[in-house]
VODRENVO-98846 format. One record per residue (C-alpha): residue in three letters; x, y, z. Coordinates in steps of 0.05 Angstrom, whole numbers. Example, Ala and Ser with C-alpha at 12.3 -4.5 7.8 and 13.67 -1.06 7.14 Angstrom:
BEGIN
aa/east/north/up
ALA/246/-90/156
SER/273/-21/143
END
This chain:
BEGIN
aa/east/north/up
THR/1084/789/4211
PRO/1150/823/4222
GLY/1175/851/4159
GLN/1111/847/4123
PHE/1108/921/4107
ALA/1162/978/4096
PRO/1205/1000/4152
ASP/1183/1058/4195
GLY/1212/1129/4182
LYS/1200/1138/4109
VAL/1192/1207/4080
PHE/1153/1217/4013
PHE/1127/1274/3971
SER/1061/1273/3931
VAL/1019/1318/3885
ARG/963/1267/3880
GLN/913/1308/3921
SER/914/1355/3862
ARG/841/1368/3840
PHE/807/1405/3783
GLY/732/1414/3770
VAL/679/1456/3733
LYS/613/1478/3757
THR/561/1509/3718
LEU/493/1545/3731
THR/446/1558/3675
PRO/380/1594/3682
THR/322/1558/3647
GLN/246/1565/3648
PHE/246/1503/3694
GLY/295/1534/3739
ASP/368/1534/3750
LEU/405/1477/3711
LYS/467/1457/3756
THR/524/1413/3729
ILE/592/1393/3761
PHE/650/1353/3732
GLU/711/1343/3772
PHE/769/1294/3773
GLU/835/1289/3816
LEU/901/1251/3807
TYR/897/1203/3867
GLY/903/1137/3836
THR/873/1076/3873
GLY/871/1002/3865
VAL/921/981/3814
ASP/939/1053/3806
ALA/954/1066/3883
GLY/1012/1111/3889
GLN/1006/1143/3821
THR/978/1210/3790
THR/925/1171/3752
PHE/860/1208/3730
ARG/802/1192/3779
LEU/735/1216/3769
ARG/697/1248/3828
HIS/632/1286/3800
ALA/592/1281/3736
TYR/527/1303/3751
GLY/470/1346/3731
GLU/410/1373/3771
LEU/348/1412/3740
HIS/292/1435/3785
HIS/272/1376/3831
PHE/310/1322/3791
GLY/384/1305/3788
ALA/426/1247/3756
GLY/498/1224/3751
GLN/558/1212/3796
THR/558/1250/3859
TRP/552/1242/3938
SER/502/1190/3961
PRO/442/1223/3997
PHE/464/1171/4053
MET/524/1211/4060
ASP/537/1280/4096
PRO/598/1315/4061
ASP/601/1372/4115
VAL/623/1321/4169
PHE/691/1317/4131
PRO/740/1359/4173
ASN/788/1407/4147
SER/845/1358/4149
LEU/910/1351/4107
GLU/907/1276/4109
TYR/869/1256/4043
TRP/825/1195/4057
GLY/791/1222/4122
PRO/757/1193/4179
ASN/746/1119/4173
GLY/678/1118/4204
MET/645/1167/4161
VAL/598/1150/4109
PHE/636/1173/4043
PHE/609/1148/3976
ARG/607/1178/3910
THR/558/1134/3867
LEU/514/1134/3801
GLN/446/1154/3817
ALA/381/1184/3800
ARG/351/1229/3854
TYR/285/1267/3867
MET/285/1329/3911
PRO/209/1350/3928
VAL/237/1401/3981
ASN/305/1438/3966
ASN/317/1506/3998
ASP/358/1541/4051
LYS/318/1514/4107
LEU/298/1444/4091
ARG/322/1387/4042
LEU/291/1323/4023
ILE/321/1274/3977
PHE/299/1208/3945
ALA/346/1165/3906
VAL/361/1105/3872
GLU/433/1087/3863
ASN/481/1039/3831
PRO/476/972/3868
GLY/536/929/3891
ALA/568/896/3947
SER/634/861/3967
ALA/641/788/4003
ASP/693/751/4041
GLN/686/674/4040
GLY/731/673/4100
ALA/751/607/4130
TYR/714/574/4070
THR/752/608/4014
ASN/780/540/3989
PHE/713/501/3989
LEU/700/479/3921
GLU/627/489/3933
LEU/635/562/3935
GLN/673/568/3869
ASN/609/579/3827
ILE/581/629/3870
LYS/559/690/3829
PRO/530/758/3853
LYS/463/784/3827
PHE/436/852/3834
ASP/370/861/3805
MET/344/927/3844
PRO/379/990/3858
ASP/402/1014/3929
ILE/350/1062/3956
SER/372/1121/3995
LEU/337/1180/4029
GLN/358/1241/4065
ALA/324/1296/4107
ARG/365/1355/4130
VAL/343/1417/4170
MET/389/1477/4166
ARG/389/1531/4215
GLY/433/1588/4244
TRP/464/1538/4291
GLY/486/1492/4241
HIS/448/1434/4211
LEU/418/1364/4227
GLN/416/1305/4176
ILE/380/1239/4182
ALA/393/1191/4124
GLY/377/1123/4109
ILE/395/1063/4057
PHE/365/1001/4040
ARG/397/946/3994
LYS/382/878/3967
ILE/438/835/3964
THR/434/764/3925
TRP/480/714/3899
ILE/464/652/3865
ASP/495/584/3859
ALA/515/575/3785
THR/532/503/3793
PRO/487/454/3752
ASN/445/409/3799
PRO/480/430/3864
VAL/478/378/3920
ILE/475/435/3975
HIS/441/502/3963
LEU/488/563/3979
GLY/454/617/3941
ASP/410/672/3982
THR/386/740/3989
VAL/396/785/4047
LEU/376/856/4058
GLY/427/911/4080
TRP/401/972/4115
GLY/436/1034/4152
VAL/414/1098/4189
ASN/461/1158/4188
VAL/452/1218/4237
SER/499/1275/4227
SER/503/1349/4247
ASN/549/1406/4243
ILE/541/1455/4307
ASN/563/1528/4308
PHE/587/1530/4382
THR/614/1597/4375
LYS/634/1644/4316
LYS/702/1612/4317
ASP/683/1537/4335
VAL/646/1484/4293
GLY/635/1413/4315
ARG/626/1357/4264
PHE/592/1298/4285
GLN/562/1230/4257
VAL/538/1162/4283
VAL/520/1110/4232
TYR/496/1038/4245
GLY/471/984/4198
GLU/481/920/4166
GLY/515/905/4096
ILE/536/976/4081
GLN/608/973/4089
ASN/618/996/4020
TYR/585/1064/4038
MET/637/1072/4092
ASN/702/1110/4083
ASP/747/1056/4108
ALA/712/991/4125
PRO/716/915/4100
VAL/669/875/4065
ASP/588/877/4066
ILE/578/799/4069
ALA/615/747/4105
THR/604/671/4116
LYS/576/640/4173
ALA/572/567/4195
ASN/506/537/4197
PRO/516/467/4235
GLY/462/419/4236
ASN/433/438/4162
PRO/473/388/4111
LEU/436/427/4053
ARG/458/492/4073
PRO/517/488/4115
ILE/544/556/4100
LEU/507/621/4105
GLY/526/693/4081
VAL/508/746/4130
PRO/508/821/4126
LEU/563/844/4176
PRO/535/896/4227
VAL/582/962/4227
LEU/582/1020/4274
GLY/618/1083/4253
VAL/630/1150/4294
VAL/660/1216/4276
SER/671/1273/4322
PHE/713/1330/4300
LEU/721/1405/4327
ALA/745/1463/4280
HIS/772/1525/4312
ASN/795/1590/4277
TRP/847/1622/4325
SER/846/1681/4276
ASP/834/1702/4208
ARG/902/1669/4191
TYR/906/1610/4234
SER/860/1550/4246
THR/858/1480/4276
SER/819/1415/4267
MET/823/1357/4313
GLY/784/1297/4327
TYR/772/1220/4326
SER/734/1168/4289
LEU/718/1093/4298
VAL/698/1034/4258
ASN/672/974/4291
ILE/654/910/4256
GLU/609/854/4290
ASN/648/796/4257
SER/614/729/4237
ASN/643/656/4263
GLY/659/645/4189
GLN/714/697/4182
LEU/789/688/4193
PRO/821/707/4258
SER/861/759/4220
ASP/801/795/4190
TYR/790/865/4206
HIS/751/881/4270
GLN/762/952/4292
GLY/797/1016/4269
HIS/813/1082/4301
TYR/831/1143/4272
ALA/852/1212/4299
LEU/887/1275/4279
ALA/904/1347/4301
ASN/934/1404/4258
LEU/953/1477/4254
LEU/942/1512/4186
TYR/967/1577/4168
HIS/932/1624/4111
PRO/978/1679/4092
VAL/924/1698/4042
PRO/854/1668/4033
ALA/872/1624/3975
VAL/936/1596/4007
THR/941/1543/4067
ILE/1006/1516/4097
GLY/1005/1473/4155
GLY/1027/1410/4191
GLU/986/1352/4217
PHE/998/1295/4266
GLN/959/1233/4249
PHE/943/1169/4285
GLY/915/1103/4263
ARG/900/1037/4297
ARG/877/969/4275
ILE/851/913/4316
ASN/838/842/4283
PHE/782/794/4294
THR/812/740/4338
ASP/886/729/4328
GLY/907/783/4379
PHE/945/826/4329
ASN/937/901/4338
VAL/981/959/4316
ASN/984/1034/4320
ASP/1010/1077/4267
TYR/1038/1149/4270
ARG/1049/1197/4218
MET/1067/1269/4206
GLN/1043/1310/4143
PHE/1065/1381/4118
SER/1023/1410/4060
PHE/1018/1470/4015
LYS/952/1481/3982
TYR/932/1535/3928
ALA/854/1536/3917
PHE/836/1576/3858
ALA/769/1590/3829
LYS/747/1634/3775
LYS/677/1655/3754
PHE/651/1666/3684
GLU/586/1696/3662
PHE/556/1691/3594
GLY/494/1735/3585
GLY/430/1712/3616
PRO/360/1685/3600
LYS/321/1716/3541
END
């Protein structure tokens, strides 16, 4: 509605993207022990807009096994473009989660990963939000999410195929309920991604993901489960359904020279809404950007970027375009320390 958000034409400064981390590699009789601990100052949720500590990675890996918080195997972090905008493409699978993983093959040519991940999902009661019968609906997660990844790496780039499988359950905690609203649904997704070295100066970053009930694995998508009317069944008049989602990422990185580079591209999220959602619920989002970055020395990046976003609602006719210019200065530092060796 008019005046719902702040007026256009605002300028603001931020250091929230500042990040610090430590990686270690320790030789052992079982192979290299690798660890990473990393945080940033980009506050989210109740801390949005603040420089609040936000954990990114707390993960360890030894031989074929790994555990902790890091990228889900369902994700391909190499799809993320070299952008100034922090959040990144909306249609990208982007999720750091607690997990335990097994990697039977992990070398320079091929990688296979199987993982169990911390479960969880979000739901929207939509048009039935105020129904008293839904007030005692509680989530129940009695098995982890299961993910897998196969990645082939060659001189031309890489190709990755990943999958996710999830069990999402909710129960009706009402004593002796008249109608039955508890249920279990299955969420699933397939993610195909790639980096292609077109030339020595041009790299394409691509991803297509499709699934149902996997929205919380996406970089910028709404809820996993929505309500759906079930007329003709008085014992179960409302169903919960996993929402289908399509995500697309397509970006090109070009190096003009050793000091100048550009990244440009487009991303999409499309939700197949249910008939129980509100007309104002999210249906489709578009994202695009183009930048010019200058590297006076290898560790410093200075640049400007034009960013575009578009939101389309379900059925109320609302759609809006958003435009932004961002200018950033980044200093990337790294220091390597070595302490002896194996004895």
